[in-house]
N, C-alpha and C positions, 0 to 999 in steps of 0.2 A: 762718641765715635766707636768705642769697643762694642757697644750694643748693636750698632748698625752693621759692623763687620760680622758679628755673631749670627745675626739674622740672615746675611748674605750666604753664610756657610750652609745654612739649612735649606736655602731656596732650591738648589738642584734636587735635593731629596724630596721636597714637597712636590715639585713639578713631576718628578718620576712617579710618585705615588698617585698623583692625579691622572697621569697618562695611563698607568696600569688599571686604575679604576675605570677609566673611559673605555679601555679595551675590553675589560670584563663585561661591562654593560652591553657593549656592541655584540660580543659573542653570545650573551644570553638572549638578546633580541633576535639574533640571526637564527638561534636554535629553537625558538619558540614556534610550535606548530600553528599553522594558519591555513585558511582557505582563500586567502587573497588571490585574486585572479592574476596578479603580477608575479606570483611565486614561480620559481623554476619548475617546469613541468616534470622534470625527472624526480623531483622531491615532493610531488603532490601527495596528499594524504593516502596512505595505503593501509593503515590500521583503522578500520572503520567499525564502529559499533552502531547497530540499527535497533531502535526501540519500538518499532511497530511493524506489523506484517507487510504492509505495502512497501515500506522502505527496504526491508529485507529482500522482497521479491525484485524490486527495481535494481538494487545493487547487484544481485546475481545476474539479472538480465543484461547489465552493463559489463559483465565479465569480471567483476570484482568479488573476491571471497572475503566477507567481513571477518573480523576477529572475534566479534561477539554479537549475539542475537538474543531476542527474548523468545520464551516458549511459545509454541503454536497453540491455537485455541482447541484444535482437535488433532488426532493422529500424533499425539505428543511423543517426544518433545519437538519434533520437526515435521512439517507437512511432507508427505511422501514425494510430491513432485519437486521438492527442494533438497531432498536428503543426499543425493549424490553431490550436489554443489556445496553442501554445508557439512560434509563429513568431517568430524573432528573439531568443528567450530564450537567455541565456548558459549554457554548460555548464562545470561545475566538476569534471570528472574522473569517476572511477568510483565506483559505490556502495560498493565495498569499499575504495577509496582516494581520497577526495575531495582536491582541491587546495586547501589552506588559503589560499595566497596569492591564488588566484582568488576565493575566497569573500570575503576581506578587501577586495579591489578593488571588490566589488559593494556594499559598505557596507549590509549587510542590517539590518533591524530585528528579524528573527526567523529562526532556523534550526530546521528540523524534521528530527530525526535519529532513529535507533533504537538501542537498547541492544545488539541482536544484531549490529550492524555497527560502531557508533561509540562504544562505551563507553570505549575507551582514549583517544580523542581528545576526550572531552567537555570537559575543562578548557580545551583550546585553543579549541574552538568557542564555549564560554561567554564567553571573553575577547573574541571577535569580536562576538558579539551574544547576547541571551537565546536560550537553546537548550532546546527541549522534546524529550523522548525517548520514543518509543513502545517498548513492551516487545518487540515482534517485528515481522516484516514481513508476516505473513499474516492477522492478525485484522482484517479490513477495517472491521468495525463500530467497534472501539475506536479505530482509527486515524482514522476519520472523526470520531468524537467529540472526540478529542484536538486534531485540526486545527481543527475548528469552534470549540472553546473558545479556542484560542490566537489565532484570527483574529476573535474576537467575532462568530462566525457560527452560534451555537448554534441559533437559530430556523431558519435555512437548512438546517443539518445535520439537524435533526429532520424537516423537510419532505422532504428527500431520502430519509431512511430510511423515513418513513411511505409515500412513493410506492413505494419498493421492496417494502415489505411488502404493499401492495395488489396489486402485480403478482404476488407470490408466491401470495397467496390466490387470485387469478384462475387462476394456473397449476395450483394444486392442485385447484381445483374442476373444471378441464377435464381433467386427467390422470386423476382418479378415474373419470371416465366412460369413459375409454379403456382403463385398466389396472385390472383387477379386484383385483389383488394389491398395490395401492398401500398403503404406501410401498415403492418398489422398492429393491432392493439394487444399488448402482452401484460398479463398479470403475473407478477413474481410473487409466489405465495410460500411463505415459510411456516411450516407446520411445527408448533410447539406442543408440549404435553397438555396444555389446558386452553390454548387459543390459537388463532391463525394471524399471521402478519402479512400485510400487503406492502411490498417494498416499491417505492416510487423513485423519482429521478435525483434524489439526494442520498441515495444508498449506493454502495459499490455496484451491485448488479444493475441498478437502475441507470447509473452513469454509463456503463458499458452498453446496455441495450439502446440507450438514447443515442450514443455515438454510432451504433450500427444502423439506427434508423427506426426502431420500433417506437410506438406510442404507448401511452399508459391510460388505465382507467383514472377517473377523478382528476382530469387535467388541471383543475384549479387548486388542487391540494398541494401544499408545499411540504418541505421537510423530507425525512427519510421514508415516511409512509405512515400506515395506521395499524392499530391492533383491532382485530375483530373477535369479540368474545361471545357473541350470539349469532346463530346461524341466520337469524332474520336479516342480518346485515349483508348477506351474500350478494344481493343484486349490485352492491357497490363495487364489486370486483369483476363484474362482467367484462369479458375481453374475447378477442379472436382465439388466443392461445393462452394456456396456463403453463407456467414453468414452476414445478413443485420442488421445494427444497425441504426435505426432512431434516429437522434440526439436529438429530442424533440418531443412534441406533437403539435408543430406549424403546421397548415395546409399547410404552404409553403413547409415544409419538405416532407410531403406526396405527394404533387403536383410534387416536383422535382423528387422524386422517380418514380412517374408514367411516367414522361418525359424520364428518363433514360431507364426504362423497355420497353418503346414503340419504342425505336430506333432500326432499323434493325440490327445494330452491336451487340446489347445486345442479341437478339434472336439467333445469330449465335454462341454464346459462349457455352462452354460445360455444365456448371451448369444449365442455363436456358433450354437448349435443353433436358437435362435428368431430368428436374424438381427437381433439387437439390439446390433450393434457399430457405433459411429459415430466417425468421425474428427472431431476438433474443433480449433479454432484455438489454437495454443500461446501466443500473446500473451495473449488473453483468459483462457484457462484456467490458465495457469501463471505468466506473467511480469508481468501488469499489477498485481495485488495490491490494488487499491482498489475503491471503490464503482462507478465506471464500468466497470471490468473485470468486476465481478459482474453489472452490468446487461447487459453483452455476453454473459456466460455464459447468463443467463436468456433473452436474445433467441435464442440458438442452441437452447436447449431448447424454446422455443416453436416454432421451425422444425422441429426433429427430430420433435416430437410433433404437429405440424400443428395447433396451437392458436391461437386468435385473441388477440393481445396487447392489453393495456390501454394506451391512449396514455400516453406518458411523455416 
C-alpha cells in the first residue's frame, strides 16, 4: 500500500514533465523554417540563399533581395546588371563549389540550388535549411516558376512572364514586317580561344530564342549544342542570322574570331553574305540564365532590328 501511495505522489510531477516536453517539441516544430504552402504568408522565407545565376536573377526579378549568392562567372563578383539590387549581399563561393560554412552563417530560411550543380551536396544543404532544386540552369521559365512558388510569389511570377510574352508578341509583329522569311534561323556562336561553339535549344540563349520564335541550324541535333574545332565544319552553322558571343575580352578570343571570319567557307554562309552578323553581350546571352537576362536579350534584339519596344 505504501509503495502505491508513493507512486501516486510522483504522478503529478511526471505528468507536468511530459506536458512541458510536449510544449517544447511543439515550439521547436513551429519555429522550424519551411516552404510549406500552408505556412503563414507573413512569415514566408525571407532569408534566401541562391546557388546559381539563374536563381539569383529570378529572385531579384521577384523583388526579393537574397542574403547570399554565389560569385558571377564574369564581371566578378557580381554581374553589372544585378549590382544595384545585390549591393551588400554576402557571397558564398562558387556556383560549382559553394561554401557550406558561409551558408550556415547566414541562417537562411530557404536555399535555391540546381540538380546539375548541387545534387551531391543536397543532403548537407537540406540540413542547413529547406532546399529546392531546379532541374537545370538554362530553362529560365521553369526556374522562375520554381522560385516564385518557393517564395510565395506565384502571382508576381505570372505577371513577369505575361509581360515578357507581351513583349515577345510585339517583337514578332514588328519583325514580320521587316523580315519576309520570318521565323528566321539563328546561329548562336560562342567564340572561344581555340574553337567555336554553336548553341542550340537546350542552352540558355537557345531556350530564349526558341521562346521568341527563332529556329536553329541542325534541327535534329539535341542537347546544348556542338563544338566546332575545324573550319571545314562551318556549313553546319549556316543560318539567316549569326549572333556572336565573344567568350571573354582575351585578345586570343578576338584573334580566333578573325580567323574564322576570314575563312572562305564563312563568307559563303547566308548570314555573312547578307550582313546579318551581330556581336551580342556575353553576360545577357550566355551567363545570366534568368528572366532578367532573357529580357536583356530581347532588348538587344529590339535594338538590332530597330523595333519599338513595349514599356516594361
